[in-house]
C-alpha positions in Angstrom: 1.9 -32.3 -15.6 0.6 -34.6 -12.9 -1.2 -34.2 -9.7 1.0 -32.6 -7.0 2.8 -34.8 -4.5 1.2 -32.9 -1.7 -2.0 -34.7 -0.8 -5.5 -33.2 -0.7 -5.7 -33.3 3.1 -2.4 -31.5 3.5 -3.4 -28.9 0.9 -6.6 -28.3 2.8 -4.7 -28.0 6.1 -2.1 -25.6 4.7 -4.8 -23.4 3.1 -5.7 -22.2 6.6 -2.5 -20.1 6.6 -2.3 -16.5 5.6 -1.4 -16.4 1.9 2.0 -14.8 2.8 2.7 -17.8 5.1 1.4 -20.4 2.6 3.8 -18.8 0.1 6.7 -20.3 2.1 5.5 -23.8 1.2 5.2 -22.8 -2.5 8.7 -21.4 -2.4 10.0 -24.7 -0.9 8.4 -26.7 -3.7 9.6 -24.3 -6.3 13.2 -24.4 -5.0 13.0 -28.2 -5.1 11.9 -28.0 -8.7 14.8 -25.7 -9.4 17.3 -28.1 -7.9 16.0 -30.9 -10.2 12.6 -32.6 -10.7 12.2 -36.2 -9.6 13.7 -38.5 -12.2 16.0 -35.9 -13.5 19.8 -35.6 -13.0 21.3 -32.3 -12.0 19.6 -29.0 -11.7 16.7 -27.8 -13.7 17.6 -25.1 -16.3 14.4 -23.1 -15.2 14.4 -20.5 -12.6 11.9 -20.1 -9.8 9.4 -17.4 -10.8 8.1 -15.9 -7.6 5.2 -13.6 -8.6 3.8 -13.7 -5.1 5.7 -10.8 -3.7 4.7 -7.1 -4.2 8.2 -5.7 -3.9 9.0 -4.0 -7.2 12.1 -4.7 -9.1 12.7 -1.1 -10.1 14.3 1.7 -8.0 13.8 5.5 -8.4 17.4 6.7 -8.5 17.2 10.5 -9.0 15.8 11.5 -5.5 18.2 9.0 -3.8 21.1 10.6 -5.6 19.9 14.1 -4.6 19.7 12.8 -1.0 23.3 11.6 -1.1 24.4 15.1 -2.4 22.5 16.6 0.4 24.4 14.4 2.8 27.7 15.9 1.5 26.4 19.4 2.0 25.0 18.6 5.5 28.4 17.3 6.6 30.2 20.4 5.3 27.8 22.4 7.5 28.5 20.2 10.5 32.3 20.5 10.0 32.0 24.2 9.5 30.7 24.6 13.1 33.1 22.2 14.8 36.0 20.2 13.3 38.0 17.8 15.4 39.0 14.6 13.7 35.6 12.8 13.3 33.7 15.2 15.5 31.4 17.8 14.0 28.8 20.3 15.2 25.1 21.0 14.6 24.4 22.8 11.3 23.5 26.5 11.8 20.6 28.2 10.1 22.0 31.7 9.6 23.3 32.1 6.1 22.8 28.5 5.2 21.0 29.3 1.9 24.0 31.3 0.6 26.4 28.5 1.7 24.2 26.0 -0.2 24.4 28.1 -3.4 28.2 28.2 -3.0 28.3 24.4 -2.4 26.3 23.8 -5.6 28.6 26.1 -7.7 31.7 24.4 -6.3 30.5 20.8 -6.9 29.2 20.8 -10.4 30.3 17.2 -11.0 28.8 15.7 -7.8 25.9 13.4 -8.8 22.5 14.6 -7.6 23.5 18.2 -6.9 21.6 19.7 -9.8 18.4 17.7 -9.0 18.8 18.7 -5.4 19.1 22.4 -6.3 16.0 22.3 -8.5 14.1 20.4 -5.8 15.0 23.1 -3.3 13.9 25.9 -5.7 10.7 24.1 -6.5 9.8 23.8 -2.8 10.7 27.5 -2.2 8.6 28.7 -5.1 5.6 26.4 -4.7 5.2 26.5 -0.9 6.7 30.0 -0.2 9.4 28.6 2.1 12.1 30.8 3.7 15.3 29.4 2.1 17.4 29.5 5.2 14.7 27.8 7.3 14.0 25.1 4.7 17.7 24.3 4.0 18.4 24.2 7.7 15.6 21.7 8.2 17.0 19.5 5.4 20.6 19.7 6.6 19.9 19.1 10.2 17.4 16.3 9.5 20.0 14.6 7.2 22.6 14.7 9.9 20.0 13.2 12.3 21.3 15.0 15.3 18.0 16.0 16.9 14.8 14.3 17.9 11.9 14.9 15.4 10.4 18.3 16.2 7.5 18.5 15.7 7.2 14.9 16.6 4.3 14.3 14.1 6.3 15.5 11.1 8.8 18.2 10.2 7.2 21.5 9.3 8.5 21.8 5.7 8.4 18.1 5.0 4.7 18.0 5.9 3.8 20.8 3.5 5.8 19.1 0.7 4.2 15.7 1.2 0.7 17.3 1.5 1.3 19.0 -1.9 2.4 15.6 -3.3 -0.6 13.8 -2.0 -2.9 16.5 -3.4 -1.3 16.3 -6.8 -1.0 12.5 -7.0 -4.0 11.1 -5.0 -6.5 14.0 -5.4 -6.1 14.6 -9.1 -4.8 18.1 -8.3 -8.2 19.0 -7.0 -7.9 18.9 -3.2 -11.1 19.7 -1.2 -11.5 23.5 -1.1 -10.0 25.3 1.9 -8.9 22.1 3.5 -5.4 21.2 4.7 -5.0 17.6 5.8 -2.6 17.1 8.7 0.0 14.4 8.3 1.8 11.9 10.6 4.9 10.4 9.0 5.1 6.7 9.9 7.4 3.7 9.4 5.7 2.6 6.2 2.1 1.9 5.5 2.1 -1.2 7.7 2.9 0.9 10.8 0.2 3.3 9.8 -2.4 0.5 9.7 -1.3 -0.7 13.2 -1.4 2.8 14.7 -4.9 3.6 13.3 -6.5 0.4 14.6 -4.8 0.8 18.0 -5.8 4.5 18.5 -9.4 4.0 17.4 -9.6 1.4 20.1 -7.7 3.4 22.7 -9.9 6.4 22.2 -13.2 4.5 22.6 -14.3 4.9 19.0 -14.2 1.2 18.4 -14.8 -1.6 20.9 -14.2 -5.2 20.9 -16.9 -7.0 18.9 -18.0 -3.8 17.0 -19.2 -4.1 13.4 -16.9 -2.9 10.7 -16.9 -3.3 6.9 -14.2 -4.4 4.4 -14.3 -3.9 0.7 -13.0 -7.2 -0.6 -10.8 -8.7 -2.0 -8.4 -6.8 0.2 -4.8 -6.9 1.5 -4.8 -9.7 4.0 -3.8 -7.7 7.2 -7.1 -5.8 6.9 -8.7 -9.3 7.1 -6.5 -10.7 9.8 -6.2 -7.8 12.2 -10.0 -7.6 12.9 -9.9 -11.3 13.8 -7.4 -10.9 16.5 -8.5 -11.4 20.1 -7.9 -7.7 20.9 -10.5 -6.7 18.4 -12.8 -9.6 17.5 -14.8 -7.3 15.1 -17.9 -8.4 13.4 -16.9 -8.0 9.7 -19.4 -7.1 6.9 -17.8 -7.8 3.5 -18.5 -5.4 0.6 -17.8 -7.8 -2.3 -16.5 -6.9 -5.7 -18.7 -9.4 -7.4 -19.7 -7.9 -10.8 -19.3 -10.1 -13.8 -19.0 -8.7 -17.3 -19.8 -11.9 -19.1 -19.4 -15.6 -18.5 -15.9 -16.2 -17.0 -14.9 -12.6 -17.0 -15.0 -10.8 -13.7 -15.2 -7.0 -13.5 -14.1 -6.8 -9.9 -16.5 -3.9 -9.2 -18.9 -3.4 -6.4 -22.6 -3.8 -7.2 -25.0 -1.1 -5.7 -26.5 -3.7 -3.3 -23.1 -4.4 -1.8 -22.2 -0.8 -1.2 -25.7 -0.3 0.3 -24.7 -2.5 3.2 -22.8 0.6 4.6 -26.1 2.3 5.3 -26.2 0.2 8.5 -25.4 2.8 11.3 -24.0 -0.1 13.4 -21.1 -0.2 10.9 -18.5 2.1 12.6 -15.5 1.6 10.3 -14.9 1.0 6.6 -11.5 -0.2 5.4 -10.5 -0.4 1.7 -7.4 -0.5 -0.4 -7.8 1.9 -3.4 -6.8 0.9 -6.0 -7.6 -2.5 -4.7 -5.2 -5.3 -3.8 -5.2 -7.8 -5.5 -7.7 -6.8 -8.3 -5.8 -3.5 -8.7 -8.7 -1.3 -9.7 -9.5 2.2 -8.6 -12.9 2.7 -6.9 -15.5 3.5 -9.5 -17.3 6.9 -9.6 -20.6 5.0 -8.9 -19.2 3.3 -5.8 -17.7 6.6 -4.5 -21.0 8.4 -5.0 -22.9 5.7 -3.1 -20.5 5.9 -0.2 -20.9 9.7 -0.2 -24.6 9.3 -0.1 -24.5 6.9 2.8 -22.3 9.3 4.9 -24.7 12.2 4.0 -27.8 10.3 5.1 -28.0 7.1 7.2 -24.4 6.7 8.5 -22.8 10.1 8.9 -20.4 9.0 11.6 -18.8 6.3 9.5 -15.0 6.3 9.8 -13.2 5.4 6.6 -9.6 4.1 6.3 -8.4 4.2 2.7 -5.0 2.7 1.8 -4.0 4.4 -1.4 -0.5 3.1 -2.0 -1.2 2.1 -5.6 -3.0 5.4 -6.5 0.0 6.7 -8.6 -0.5 3.8 -11.1 -3.9 5.2 -12.2 -4.0 8.5 -14.2 -6.5 10.9 -12.7 -6.8 8.9 -9.5 -8.9 10.6 -6.8 -8.9 9.3 -3.2 -11.9 9.1 -0.9 -9.8 11.4 1.3 -10.5 14.1 -1.4 -14.2 13.2 -1.8 -15.0 12.6 1.9 -12.3 14.5 3.9 -14.4 14.7 7.1 -14.8 10.9 7.4 -11.6 9.6 5.9 -8.2 8.6 7.3 -5.7 8.4 4.4 -2.9 5.9 4.5 -0.1 6.1 1.9 3.3 4.5 1.4 6.1 5.4 -0.9 7.3 1.8 -1.1 5.7 0.7 -4.4 6.0 3.7 -6.7 9.6 4.5 -5.8 10.9 1.0 -5.2 11.5 1.9 -1.5 10.0 -0.9 0.6 13.2 -1.0 2.7 13.0 2.7 3.5 9.7 2.3 5.5 8.2 5.6 4.4 4.5 6.1 5.1 2.1 8.7 6.1 -1.4 9.1 7.7 -3.5 12.0 6.7 -6.5 13.5 8.4 -8.4 16.7 7.7 -8.4 19.2 10.5 -12.3 19.3 10.4 -13.1 15.6 10.8 -15.8 13.3 12.3 -13.3 11.4 14.5 -12.5 14.5 16.6 -16.3 15.2 16.8 -17.0 11.7 18.0 -14.2 12.0 20.7 -15.8 15.3 21.9 -19.2 13.6 22.1 -18.0 10.6 24.2 -19.7 10.0 27.6 -18.2 11.8 30.7 -16.7 8.5 32.0 -14.9 7.9 28.7 -13.6 11.5 28.6 -12.3 11.1 32.2 -10.4 7.9 31.2 -8.9 9.6 28.2 -8.0 12.7 30.2 -6.0 10.5 32.5 -4.4 8.7 29.5 -3.2 11.9 27.8 -3.0 14.1 30.9 0.8 14.2 31.0 0.9 15.7 27.5 -1.3 18.7 28.1 -3.2 20.6 30.8 -6.2 20.4 28.4 -5.9 16.8 27.2 -9.5 16.9 25.8 -8.2 19.3 23.1 -5.6 16.9 21.8 -6.7 16.0 18.3 -6.8 12.4 17.0 -3.9 12.9 14.6 -1.7 13.8 17.6 -3.2 11.0 19.7 -2.0 8.7 17.0 1.6 10.0 17.6 1.3 9.6 21.3 -0.2 6.1 21.2 2.6 5.0 18.8 5.0 5.5 21.6 2.8 4.4 24.5 2.1 8.0 25.4 4.9 8.1 27.9 7.5 8.4 25.1 5.6 10.9 23.1 8.5 13.4 23.6 10.8 11.0 21.5 8.1 10.0 19.0 8.3 10.6 15.2 9.8 9.0 12.1 13.5 9.1 11.7 14.5 12.5 10.3 16.7 11.2 7.4 13.7 9.1 6.3 11.5 12.2 6.3 14.1 14.0 4.1 14.0 11.1 1.6 10.2 11.3 1.7 10.3 15.0 0.9 12.8 14.5 -1.9 10.6 11.7 -3.5 7.6 14.1 -3.3 9.4 17.0 -4.9 10.8 14.8 -7.6 7.2 13.8 -8.5 6.4 17.5 -9.1 9.2 17.9 -11.5 9.1 16.9 -15.2 11.5 14.0 -14.5 9.2 12.7 -11.9 6.2 12.8 -14.3 8.2 10.9 -16.9 9.3 8.4 -14.3 5.6 7.9 -13.3 4.7 7.1 -16.9 7.6 4.7 -17.2 6.6 2.6 -14.1 2.9 2.6 -15.2 4.1 1.3 -18.6 6.2 -1.4 -17.0 3.3 -3.1 -15.1 0.9 -2.7 -18.1 3.4 -4.4 -20.4 3.8 -7.2 -18.0 0.0 -7.6 -17.7 -0.3 -7.8 -21.5 2.4 -10.5 -21.6 0.7 -12.5 -18.8 -2.6 -12.4 -20.6 -1.1 -13.3 -23.9 0.6 -16.4 -22.4 -2.4 -17.6 -20.5 -5.0 -16.9 -23.1 -7.3 -15.6 -20.3 -9.6 -12.6 -20.6 -10.0 -9.6 -18.3 -12.3 -6.7 -18.4 -11.0 -3.5 -20.1 -11.0 -0.9 -17.3 -9.5 2.6 -17.4 -9.2 2.4 -13.6 -6.9 -0.5 -13.7 -3.6 0.1 -11.8 -2.1 -3.2 -13.0 0.3 -3.6 -10.1 -1.4 -7.0 -9.4 -4.0 -9.0 -11.2 -6.5 -11.4 -9.7 -7.5 -14.3 -12.0 -10.5 -16.4 -11.2 -9.6 -19.9 -12.4 -13.1 -21.3 -11.8 -14.6 -18.6 -13.9 -12.0 -19.2 -16.6 -12.9 -22.9 -16.6 -16.5 -22.1 -17.2 -15.5 -19.7 -20.0 -13.4 -22.1 -21.9 -15.4 -25.3 -21.4 -18.6 -24.6 -19.7 -20.2 -25.1 -16.2 -19.6 -28.8 -16.1 -15.9 -28.3 -16.2 -16.0 -25.8 -13.4 -18.2 -28.1 -11.3 -15.7 -31.0 -11.9 -12.8 -28.8 -10.6 -14.8 -27.8 -7.5 -15.8 -31.4 -6.7 -12.4 -33.1 -7.2 -9.8 -30.6 -6.2 -8.9 -28.1 -3.4 -9.0 -24.4 -4.6 -5.3 -24.0 -3.9 -4.2 -27.2 -5.7 -3.4 -25.3 -8.9 -0.8 -23.3 -6.9 0.8 -26.5 -5.6 1.0 -27.8 -9.2 2.5 -24.6 -10.4 5.2 -24.5 -7.7 6.1 -28.1 -7.8 6.1 -28.7 -11.6 7.0 -25.3 -13.0 8.7 -23.3 -10.3 6.1 -20.6 -10.4 4.9 -19.1 -7.1 1.6 -17.2 -6.9 -0.7 -16.4 -4.0 -4.2 -17.7 -3.4 -6.9 -15.1 -3.9 -9.1 -16.7 -1.3 -6.6 -15.5 1.3 -7.6 -11.9 0.3 -11.3 -12.8 0.7 -11.6 -13.1 -3.1 -13.1 -16.2 -4.8 -11.5 -19.4 -3.4 -10.4 -20.4 -6.9 -8.7 -17.2 -7.7 -4.9 -16.4 -7.8 -3.0 -13.2 -7.2 -0.1 -12.4 -9.6 2.2 -9.5 -8.7 3.2 -7.7 -11.9 6.0 -5.7 -10.2 8.8 -8.0 -9.2 9.9 -10.1 -12.2 11.3 -9.4 -15.7 8.8 -8.7 -18.4 9.2 -12.0 -20.3 8.8 -14.0 -17.1 5.1 -13.1 -17.2 4.7 -14.6 -20.6 6.2 -17.8 -19.1 3.9 -17.7 -16.1 0.9 -17.3 -18.5 2.0 -20.3 -20.5 2.3 -22.4 -17.3 -1.2 -21.3 -16.2 -2.5 -22.4 -19.6 -0.7 -25.8 -19.2 -2.4 -26.2 -15.8 -5.8 -25.7 -17.5 -5.0 -28.1 -20.3 -4.1 -30.8 -17.8 -7.3 -30.3 -15.7 -9.3 -30.3 -18.9 -7.7 -33.6 -20.0 -8.5 -35.1 -16.6 -12.1 -33.9 -16.9 -12.5 -35.3 -20.3 -11.0 -38.7 -19.2 -13.5 -38.8 -16.3 -16.4 -38.2 -18.7 -15.1 -40.9 -21.1 -14.9 -43.4 -18.2 
C-alpha cells in the first residue's frame, strides 16, 4: 500500500464531518477501487466491504409470516361485515375469537398461521387477555382503519411489549410493583428526538444546561446537544480503562462516573450496551450511578438507549435499576433485522422524578405549560410526562391523531411474543452467535487483541489503532503515527486501496485513532478479510516508521 491520494489537509477538513457523512467519502473511494485501481485495466475482482453500517444482514422471518397470516384473517373479518367488490367493513369484536379458531382450522397450510395461533394463546395465558378483545385489537389494527386509540399505544400491545422489555432488558427481574408506561414511536431515532424536545418544552432542560454523556456514544447523542436550540454544556464520562499496554477495556473508571455527583448535571445519556464498544454497563458503574442518585444528584434524569441489550445474556437496564430516574429507549431494528419498520418505544415508570420536577416548577412555568397543554385537559397540570411526549410529537394541536401506525404496533407485538416462545429464544442465541463468530474472524485476521468481557454484545467493535501500534512496536511507533498522519488517514487508505469502509471512532467521542467496525452487515468471512487489510495497514505504517528511523 501507499499513502492515500487524498492529501493531509483535505483529510483534516473532511474529519470535521459526522462519521456517517464522512462515510460517504469512504464509499466513493471504495467504489472507485472496485471499478479498478489506478494502473489496472478493467474492474477489480474485489468487492467493497462496507462495515460502517449498523443495518444487520439477517431478518427474523417467523413473526413477519405470522403477521401476513393475520392480515388474511383481518381481511376475512372486514369482508364478513361488508362485501362489495373491493369495499369491506370494520372488523367486529363479538365472536371474533371463535371465528379466529375456525380460520386457523380451515387454513392449516397457510404459512405463519400456527405461529400466530400460539402467539395469541401465549398472550392470553400470560397477560390474562380477553380473547375477543385482543383478537379484535389485532384484526382492526392490521386493517389500519382507525386512528390509534389510545394514542400513546394500543392497550394489549403495550402490555405485551412491557412483558418483552421486562424479560429481555430487565433479566426477568422488573422492579417490584412497578409498571413502566410505554409510548410506541417511529423507531429509536424518533424516540431520541421526542425526549430531547419534550424535556426542553417542559422546562426541565434549558439552553446551555449541563448534561453528561457516557462516551464513546452513538453520534446523534453528541451532535444534538451541540445544536443551537440546545447548546448544552456537555460533561463526558469516558470509558478509559486499559487492561494492559495496547488493550483497552472500554470501561468507566470510578473517577469518571463520580462526575455525575455534580447537581448541576441535569441529564445523563448513555447507550447500553455501548455503541461502538458494544459493552453492557458494568455492575460497578451501575452501582456508582445509583449511589449518586441516592445522595448528591437525586433529580438526575437518565436516558438509556438499550437497543443492543438482547445481544448480552442476563442484560439488565438502568431502567430496572433506577426506574424513578430513567427514560428507556428501545428499538426492534437490530435484533429483528427491522430497521425499515421503524419500531421503537419509550418507557417511563409511573412513579418518576420527571413528573415530580414538573410539579415543582415555579408558578410562571406552570402557567406557561397550562396554556400549552390546556386544549387537551381541563387539568393540564395533571398530564404526565409520558403523555406530554405524545402531544409534543404532534405539536400538541394534533394530539388527537398522534400515535404510531397501528400495523406497525401489531408487528411490534408479534416480535415481542415471538421472543417469549422457544423459537424466539433459539433465534436470539443464533444472532448472538453470528456477531460473535464475526468478531472472532476479525480479530483472527487482524492479529489485534481485545479484552475478554462477558458483557460484550459484539454488535460493533471499536479498535484503538494507536494503542495497537504501541502494543506491537512500542511508544515510539505510536508517536510517529501521531506526528506524521491524521487520525482518519488509515480509513482513507483502507477505502482507496482495499475497498473497506469503516467509521472513525473519534466521531463517537472515542479515541481519535480508533475505528468502529459493524459486525452485523457483512458475510462472516468478510470480517476475516477486513482483519487482514487492517494488518496490512499496520505493516505499511511500520515499514514507513522503520525507514524514517534508518534515514
